N, C-alpha and C positions, 0 to 999 in steps of 0.2 A: 651660406657663403655671402659675404658682404661685397657688393659690387662698387667699384669706384666709378660712378657715373660721370663725375666731372672729368676725370682723366680720360675716359673712353668716349666722351661726347663727340669729339671732333672726328671720330671714326664714321659718323653717320653718312657723310656725303659719299663714302666709298661704295654704298649700296649699288648705285648705278654702274660703277666701274666693275664690281664683282659680277654683276649679272651680265654685263657686256663680255667680260672675260670668259664666261661659261659658254658663250656661243662658239668659241674656237676650241673647246675642251676636247671634242671628238678628234680633231686633227692632232692635237697634242698627245692624245692617248697613243696614237700610232707611233709618234716620235719617241715617247717615253718607253713604250714597250720594245721598240726596235733597239733603243740604246741599251736597255736592260738585257735583251737577248744577245746583243753584241758582246757585252761585258761577260755574260755567262759563257759564251762560246770561246772567248779569249782566255778564260781562266781555267787552267788545268785542275783536275780533281785533286784536292788536298784535304787535310783534316780541318780546314777552316769551317767555322760555324757561321751561320748567316743571321744578320740582324736586318729585318725588313721594316723600313719606315713607310707607312702607308697613310698618305694624307693628301692635302690640297696644296695651294701655292706657298703656304708657310713651310711645308716640308720640301717642296720643289726648289725653294730659294728664289722666288719671284724677284726680279730686278737686280740680282747679283749673280756671280758665277756659282754654279751648283756646288763646286767643291768648297765654297765658303759658307754654304748653308749649314745649319746645325747638324744634319746627318753626316756631311763631309767632315766637319770638325770632330764629330764623334769617332769617325774612322781614323783620323789623325791621332787622336788620343789613344785609341786601342793599339795602333801601330807603335806608338812611342812606349807603350807599356809591354810590348811584346805579346799582345793578345792575338790569337789567330782567329780573327773574326772578319768577315766580309760584310760591309754595310751596303744594302741596296736601297736606293732612293726611289720609292714608289709614289712620289708626290706628283699631283696634276693640278694645275691652276684651274680654278672654277669648279672643282669637284665637290659634289654633295654626298651625303651618306647613301642616297639611292644609287648614285653613280658608282660609289665604292663597292656596293653590293654586286653590281653588274660586272665589274672588272676584276673582282677579287680572285676568282678561280685561276685566272691566267698567272697571277703572282704566286699562287700556291702550288705550282707544278713542282717546285723544290721546297723542301721543308725549311721554314725559318725557325731558328732556335729561339729567337726573340722577335716578337711582333709588336711594333709600336704603332698604335692607331691614333691618328690625328685628323679627325673629320668632324663636321658639324657646323663650323663657323659660317659657311656659305648658306646652310639651311637657315640659320638664325637671321642672317642679313636679308634673306628673301621672305622671311615670315612663314616658312613652312611649319606645319603643325608640329608642335613639340613632341607629341606622341609618336609621330612618324619618324622623327629624328632618333628618338630613343629606341624605337623598334629596329631601325636599320643598324644602329650601333650594336644592338644585341645580336642581330643576324650575322653581322661580320664576325663578331667574337665567336659565336656558335660555330660558324663554318671553320674557323681556324682550330677551335678546340676539338671538333669532331674529326677533322682530318689528321691533326697532329696534337694529340692529347698532352704531349710533353712540352709543347711550345710555351714559353713564358710570354704573357701578354701584358703590355703597358698601355693604358688609356690616357691620352693627353686631354685634360679638361680645357674648356674654352669659355670665354665670356663675350658678350656682344653689347654694343651701345644701346641706349634706351629708345632708339627710333621707332621700335614696334610697341613701345610702352614699357614702363618699369615692371609691370606684372609679368609680361612675356620674357623680358631679359632675366629677371630673377629666376623664373621657372626654368628657363633654358640652362642656366648655370647649374641648377640642381640636378639635372638628369645625369651628369657625369659621375658624381659620387654614387648615385643610385645604381647606375649600370655597373660600376666597378664592384659595388657590394653584391649585387644580384649575380654577377658573373664570376665573382671571386678573382678579380684581376687587380693589378697594381694601378693606382691612380696618381697622375701628376695633377694636382688641383687646378693649376692655371699655367698653361704652356708659356704664355707671354708675361709671366711674373717679372716685375722690374723692367719691362720693355714696353708693354702696351700703354699707350697714352703719353709716352715720353718722346717729344718731338725729335730730339737729336738722335734717337735710336731707331727712327723709322724713316722710310722713304717719303717723298712728298705726298703720297696718297694717304699717309697717316696711319696705316695698319701693317704694312709689310716691313719687317725689320731690315735695317742696314746690316753691313758686315759686322759692325760692333754689336748691334742688337742680336745677331745670330750667335755671337760669342757668349752672350749672357744666356740665351735660350739653351745653348749646348751645355752650359754649366747646370742649368735647371734640370735638363734631361739626364745628365750624368749622375746627379744626386740619386736618382731612382734606378738608373741602369747599372751602376757600378756594383750593386749587390748581386747582379745576375750574370756577370761575365767572369 
């Protein structure tokens, strides 16, 4: 996979911001889970299928209204097509793959018919061992497959800036196709395709998409999701 280092280079300064954001991740976990629980309680039992987006601040819609983040836009598209699916946004700002492993069971109380995994970016920005990130992605997928063998799984690939060195960045990007092949799941090669590194499509921090950026991300995700709904 060829990385666009020039386009991604200005992401580097975000490292401190992401690490800082993770300090409040525990508090946000309670809020996220409470919101999801409230939604579940308010929704009567129907024939709706569930799509769970499980990720970090990109999924959560950092800096914009959650309904305008790409999972919310996917819900709007499904509704417009008359598809009976309920989208659950399981995004948490600052989340790492290790954090994802620890909180996954709570989200698997109900079966997701489609599980979209978007994690790893914060691992890369922190310089966490690539082998650890790959292992955790595999554990998450294994847990879903073991509990719900029929659940369709989509893995969203990620790239990082070369602040940890080009060798690390290149190897980081390679783990996503490797995990997808080893686990036999669908791969989105790069979640932020046509968004990452484009100033006008990102917030001032240089990495989180604007509302317009999320529209493009939703189109990218839909390309791989539409075959499964």
